[in-house]
Each structure stands twice: as structure tokens, then as C-alpha cells.
C-alpha positions in Angstrom: 91.5 248.3 71.0 91.9 251.3 68.6 92.2 248.9 65.6 88.8 247.3 66.3 87.1 250.7 66.0 88.4 251.3 62.5 85.8 251.0 59.7 88.1 248.7 57.6 90.4 246.1 59.1 93.9 245.4 57.7 93.9 242.9 54.8 96.2 240.0 54.1 99.6 240.5 52.4 99.8 240.3 48.5 103.3 238.7 48.8 102.4 235.9 51.2 99.9 233.1 50.7 96.9 232.8 53.0 97.4 230.6 56.0 95.3 227.4 56.4 94.7 226.1 59.9 92.1 223.3 59.2 89.2 225.7 59.2 87.2 227.0 56.2 88.9 225.0 53.5 86.6 226.3 50.8 87.5 229.9 51.6 91.3 229.0 51.7 91.0 227.1 48.4 89.6 230.1 46.5 92.1 232.5 48.0 95.0 230.2 47.1 93.8 229.9 43.5 93.6 233.7 43.2 97.0 234.1 44.8 98.8 231.6 42.6 97.2 232.8 39.4 98.3 236.4 40.3 101.9 235.1 40.3 101.8 233.0 37.1 99.1 231.0 35.4 101.7 228.3 34.7 102.0 227.6 38.4 98.3 226.9 38.7 98.4 224.7 35.6 101.1 222.6 37.3 98.9 222.2 40.4 95.8 221.1 38.3 97.5 219.0 35.6 100.7 217.9 37.2 104.4 218.8 36.7 106.0 219.4 33.2 108.4 216.8 32.2 110.3 217.4 28.8 110.6 214.3 26.7 112.6 213.2 23.7 112.6 210.1 21.5 115.4 207.6 21.9 115.2 204.5 19.7 111.5 205.1 19.3 110.8 205.4 23.0 109.8 208.7 24.8 112.4 209.3 27.5 112.8 212.3 29.8 115.5 214.7 28.7 118.6 215.1 30.8 119.0 218.4 32.6 121.9 219.4 30.3 119.8 219.2 27.2 116.9 221.4 28.5 116.1 224.7 26.9 115.4 227.8 28.9 111.6 227.5 28.3 111.6 223.9 29.4 113.6 224.7 32.4 111.2 227.4 33.4 108.2 225.1 33.0 109.9 222.5 35.2 110.5 225.1 37.8 106.7 225.9 38.1 106.2 222.7 40.1 108.9 223.7 42.7 107.4 227.1 43.1 103.9 225.6 43.6 105.2 223.2 46.3 106.9 226.1 48.0 103.7 228.2 48.0 101.5 225.4 49.3 103.8 224.4 52.1 104.2 228.0 53.2 100.5 228.3 53.6 100.0 225.3 55.9 100.3 225.0 59.6 102.4 222.2 61.3 99.7 219.5 61.2 98.8 220.1 57.6 102.4 220.3 56.5 103.2 216.8 57.9 100.2 215.6 56.0 101.7 216.5 52.6 105.4 216.6 53.4 106.1 213.2 51.6 104.4 214.3 48.3 106.7 214.6 45.3 104.6 217.1 43.3 102.3 220.1 43.9 99.4 218.3 42.3 99.8 215.4 44.8 99.8 217.8 47.7 96.7 219.6 46.4 94.8 216.4 45.9 95.6 215.1 49.4 94.3 218.4 51.0 91.2 218.3 48.8 90.3 214.7 49.7 91.1 215.3 53.4 88.8 218.3 53.8 86.3 217.8 51.1 86.1 214.0 51.0 86.1 211.6 48.1 83.8 211.7 45.1 81.1 210.0 47.1 81.4 212.5 49.9 81.4 215.4 47.4 78.3 213.9 45.8 76.5 213.8 49.2 77.5 217.4 50.0 76.3 218.4 46.5 72.8 216.8 47.1 72.5 218.5 50.5 73.3 221.9 49.0 70.9 221.3 46.1 68.1 220.6 48.6 69.0 223.7 50.6 68.9 225.7 47.4 65.5 224.4 46.4 64.1 225.1 49.9 65.7 228.6 50.1 63.2 231.3 51.3 63.4 234.7 52.8 63.2 234.6 56.6 60.9 237.0 58.6 62.5 240.4 59.3 65.5 239.5 57.1 67.1 242.2 55.0 68.1 241.8 51.3 71.8 241.9 52.4 71.3 238.8 54.6 69.4 237.1 51.8 72.2 237.8 49.4 74.8 236.5 51.8 73.0 233.1 52.4 72.1 232.7 48.7 75.7 233.4 47.5 77.1 231.0 50.1 74.9 228.1 48.8 75.5 228.9 45.1 79.3 229.1 45.6 79.3 225.7 47.3 77.3 224.2 44.5 79.5 225.7 41.8 82.6 224.4 43.7 81.0 220.9 43.8 80.5 221.0 40.0 76.8 222.2 39.8 76.1 224.4 36.8 73.6 227.2 37.3 72.7 229.8 34.6 71.7 233.4 35.2 68.0 233.0 34.5 67.6 230.2 36.9 69.3 232.1 39.7 67.3 235.3 39.1 64.0 233.4 39.1 65.0 231.6 42.3 65.8 235.0 44.0 62.5 236.5 43.0 60.5 233.5 44.1 62.1 233.3 47.5 60.9 236.8 48.6 57.8 237.2 50.8 54.4 238.8 50.0 55.5 242.4 50.7 57.9 242.2 47.8 55.4 241.1 45.2 54.8 244.5 43.5 58.6 244.9 43.0 58.9 241.3 41.8 56.2 241.9 39.2 57.8 245.1 38.0 61.3 243.4 37.6 59.8 240.4 35.8 57.9 242.6 33.3 60.6 245.2 32.6 63.9 243.3 32.9 65.4 240.4 30.9 66.2 237.8 33.4 68.4 235.8 31.0 71.0 238.6 30.8 70.5 240.3 34.2 73.3 239.6 36.6 72.6 238.4 40.1 74.5 241.3 41.7 72.4 243.8 39.7 69.2 242.1 40.7 70.2 242.3 44.4 71.1 246.0 43.8 67.6 246.8 42.6 66.0 245.0 45.5 68.3 246.8 47.9 67.3 250.1 46.4 63.6 249.3 46.9 64.3 248.2 50.5 65.9 251.5 51.3 62.9 253.4 50.0 60.6 251.3 52.1 62.7 251.9 55.2 62.5 255.7 54.5 58.8 255.7 54.1 58.4 253.6 57.3 60.5 256.1 59.3 58.4 258.9 58.0 55.2 257.1 59.1 56.7 256.5 62.6 57.7 260.1 63.0 54.2 261.2 62.0 52.6 258.8 64.5 54.9 260.1 67.2 54.0 263.7 66.5 50.3 262.9 66.5 50.5 261.0 69.7 52.5 263.8 71.3 49.9 266.4 70.3 47.1 264.2 71.6 48.9 263.8 74.9 49.5 267.5 75.2 45.8 268.2 74.4 44.7 265.7 77.0 47.1 267.1 79.6 45.8 270.7 79.0 42.2 269.5 79.2 43.0 267.7 82.5 44.7 270.7 83.9 41.8 272.9 83.0 39.4 270.4 84.5 41.4 270.3 87.7 41.5 274.1 87.8 37.8 274.4 87.2 37.2 271.7 89.9 39.4 273.6 92.4 37.6 276.9 91.6 34.2 275.3 92.1 35.2 273.7 95.4 36.6 277.1 96.6 33.4 278.9 95.5 31.3 276.3 97.4 33.4 276.7 100.5 33.2 280.5 100.4 29.4 280.4 99.9 29.0 278.0 102.9 31.2 280.3 105.0 29.1 283.4 104.1 25.9 281.7 104.9 27.1 280.5 108.2 28.4 283.9 109.1 24.9 285.3 108.3 23.3 282.7 110.5 25.6 283.6 113.4 24.8 287.3 113.0 21.1 286.6 113.0 21.4 284.5 116.1 23.4 287.2 117.9 20.8 289.8 116.9 18.0 287.7 118.3 19.8 287.2 121.6 20.4 290.9 121.9 16.8 291.7 121.2 15.6 289.1 123.8 18.0 290.6 126.4 16.7 294.1 125.8 13.1 293.0 126.2 14.0 291.2 129.5 15.6 294.3 130.9 12.7 296.6 129.9 10.0 294.2 131.2 11.4 292.1 134.0 7.9 291.1 135.4 6.3 290.4 132.1 6.3 286.6 132.7 4.4 287.1 136.0 2.0 289.7 134.8 0.8 288.0 131.6 -1.5 285.6 133.5 -5.1 286.8 134.5 -7.2 285.1 137.2 -10.6 283.9 136.1 -12.0 284.1 139.6 -11.3 287.6 140.8 -10.2 289.1 137.4 -6.8 290.4 138.7 -3.4 289.9 137.0 -0.4 288.2 138.5 -1.9 284.8 139.4 -4.2 282.2 138.1 -7.5 281.0 139.4 -6.0 278.1 141.3 -3.7 280.4 143.2 -6.4 283.0 143.9 -6.6 283.7 147.7 -10.4 284.5 147.7 -11.3 281.1 146.1 -9.0 279.3 148.5 -10.8 280.9 151.5 -14.2 279.9 150.1 -13.0 276.3 149.6 -11.8 276.1 153.2 -15.2 277.3 154.6 -17.0 274.8 152.4 -14.9 272.0 153.7 -15.5 272.9 157.3 -19.3 272.9 156.7 -19.1 269.5 155.1 -17.2 268.1 158.0 -19.5 269.6 160.5 -22.8 268.2 159.2 -21.4 264.9 157.9 -23.5 262.5 155.9 -26.9 264.2 156.5 -25.6 267.3 154.9 -24.4 265.3 152.0 -27.8 263.7 151.5 -29.5 267.1 151.8 -27.1 268.5 149.2 -27.9 265.6 146.9 -31.7 266.3 147.1 -31.4 270.0 146.6 -31.1 271.3 143.0 -29.3 274.5 143.9 -26.8 272.7 146.0 -26.1 270.1 143.2 -25.7 272.9 140.6 -23.3 274.8 142.9 -21.3 271.6 143.5 -21.2 270.8 139.8 -20.1 274.3 139.0 -17.4 274.1 141.7 -16.1 270.8 140.3 -16.2 272.2 136.8 -14.2 275.2 137.9 -11.6 273.0 139.6 -11.2 270.9 136.5 -10.8 274.0 134.3 -8.2 275.4 136.7 -6.4 272.1 136.7 -6.4 272.1 132.9 -5.1 275.6 132.8 -2.3 274.7 135.2 -1.4 271.6 133.2 -1.5 273.7 130.0 0.8 276.4 131.6 3.2 273.7 132.9 3.2 272.1 129.4 3.8 275.4 127.7 6.6 276.2 130.1 8.2 272.8 129.6 7.8 273.0 125.8 9.4 276.4 125.7 12.3 275.2 127.9 12.7 272.0 125.8 12.6 274.0 122.6 15.1 276.5 123.9 17.5 273.7 125.1 17.0 271.9 121.8 17.8 275.1 119.8 20.9 275.7 122.0 22.1 272.1 121.5 21.5 272.3 117.7 23.4 275.6 117.5 26.4 274.1 119.4 26.4 271.0 117.3 26.2 273.0 114.1 28.9 275.3 115.3 31.3 272.4 116.1 30.5 270.8 112.7 31.2 274.0 110.9 34.5 274.5 112.8 35.6 270.9 111.9 34.5 271.4 108.2 36.3 274.7 108.1 39.5 273.1 109.4 39.3 270.2 107.0 38.7 272.7 104.1 41.8 274.6 105.1 43.9 271.4 105.2 42.6 270.4 101.7 43.3 273.8 100.3 46.8 273.7 101.6 47.5 270.2 100.2 45.9 271.3 96.9 48.2 274.3 96.6 51.2 272.0 97.4 50.2 269.5 94.6 49.7 272.3 92.2 53.3 273.5 92.9 54.6 270.0 92.5 52.8 269.5 89.1 54.2 272.8 87.8 
């Protein structure tokens, strides 16, 4: 587990050939060539051109020299083939080893492996056309970095070169610049105008593009940081404004509640003063309600004309007379002017007294109804204020709790 966290993994040995296990033959082929050439170029020459066989002429015919007649140089060249066979077989697994175990030379082994994993010339030609088409359709993918573009492009080019396709520097550089998207057009125009694409190496071109990409990433990060700071300041401003609005709203609500309370207290004080004044007046003048009426018959206070005793006695005497004389008296009264006038005046007086009585009863009933109405309104208003006051206390308590939670 500790080895996986290292920045660089352990490489292959320089004294042992790379192992081939039927996977990534192209990779293994390049590594084997580098490994064999590092030992001796003569070994790789034997693999490509076949083993060295020293010849001499006998009776005009070229015949292989016997071993006893070989020089040291010829013996060394013949030894290259054995060394090449040893290297190839040491780099193969069991299945691949049995595939080439019956070969007599290193070249034969190499050709069998090449045909097996790369195919014949027809297969190579088909692979070559496929990679050429992929090379022509090569484009930079969305959100792809220059490193990824370089990796894909190098993979295609290496396969084409391995299959015998020849590509010059100018063609490769133009293909790289044309495969980039629209955001790279300013840099592409700059490189095309200031650089010689016939001599510019592909690695140097990718290095320039990588430098420009790093600068773009830096500028983008700066823009994102500025946007974050602006959004943060905007959020803080809005939060402060909301808090001030809430505090002002709370203050206005509390002020309205205090004003309502003061007004209601003043109203209660005024009502209590009026009650006290009415009580004092009732104590000082207990018979005022009975003495405020004046009789229109006798002119005395304390009763009305309907309740006057003198008028009641006169009415009773008049009724007795009417009953005594009967209808004749009624006819006589009807023909006498004085009698009719007195009768009319009596009826008028009775009607006036009845009106006064009805008015007094109406005034008394209206006063009682207004008093009861005022008392019911006062009680209703008092209950409503008490409920409003309790609800305001609950809201103030919950508001203070929410303020504490927000803080």
C-alpha cells in the first residue's frame, strides 16, 4: 500500500528484458529493440537480417567455413544469433515460448511473433488504413487538456510510423494546430505567424500550447475567486439589510403595541372617573330622579299630571255624573258649547298626559338600553384587549427566542 502512494513507481531492470504476456505487443516490441541495441547493435542486426554465416570458396563454390577455421571476429558475429535467441526466449511467457521454440534463428522467432500479433502484410495494411482515417479525423474533444490531446495524437502517430507511414514535421504541426477548438484560435494564429513549422518539433509545439493552457487556467481561477468574493459581499449586504429590516419591523410592532396599551389605559381611567362622578352625584342627590318631574295640573314637583291626585278626584266625580244622567246628559252635553269645549279640553289633556307618560317611559327605556349597551361594549372591548395583550406577549416572547437563535 505504501508503494502506491509514491510519486514514481519502480521501473524495469536494465539487465533483464521486458516480459511479454500476449498484451501490448507494440509496446513490448519497442522496448525489446531498445534493450537489445543497448547491449550491442550487432545483436539487433542479426534479428533483422538473419544470422552471420562465414563463407569461403572451395572449387569456385561458396561454402560455410568450418568452426576450426573461424577467426575471432567471425566467431563473435556468429555468437550474436545465440545471444539474440536467449534474449527473446527469456522475455516470453510459457505460451509464447512454445510458439517459437522450434525456430532455428532469432530472425525466425521475431518474424513469427510479429505475424502472430500484428498479422500479415494484408492485416498490416488494413490497420494502417484504419489509423490513417483516425489521424485525419483527429479533433480536440470538449473539456480535454493539451496533455490528453498529446497522448492520443502520439499514440496514433507511433502506430502509423510502426506500420511504415512516413510523416514529416510540418504535416504533424499543421495537423495539431488544426485539431484545436475555437478558444485556441488566437494562440494558433500567433504560432503560425511567428514560428517555422517545417523545423519546429512536435514536442516543442505541445510545450507552447501547454504554457498557454496554464496561463488560461490561472486567469480562470482568478475570475472565479473574484466572483466568489463579489457574491459573498452581496450576500453579507443582503443579510445585513434583512436584519435591519427585521429589527425595524420589530421596533415598529413594539411601538404600536405600547401606543395601544397607553390609549386603552387612558380609556379605562376615564371610565373609572365617570363612574366615580356619577356615584358622588347619586349620593348627594338621592331623590333627584323623582324631583325633576313637574305636574302640569297642580304645578307641584314629584309627580306628573297623570298621577296628580286632584285631577284624579275630578275625573271620578265627572264619571259619576255621567253615569247618573245617562244618555240624556250626553245629548245635553253635545248641544252645549261650553260642555263640548270642556270635554274636548279634557280629552286633549288626557292625550297630552299619555304622550308625556309614553315619552318618559321611552326616555327611561332608552337610558337603560344605552347604559346596558355601553356596559356590554366596555366588557367586550376589555376582553378583546386582554386577548390581544396576551397574544402580543406570546409573539414578543417567540420573537426574542428567534432573535437568539439567529444570533
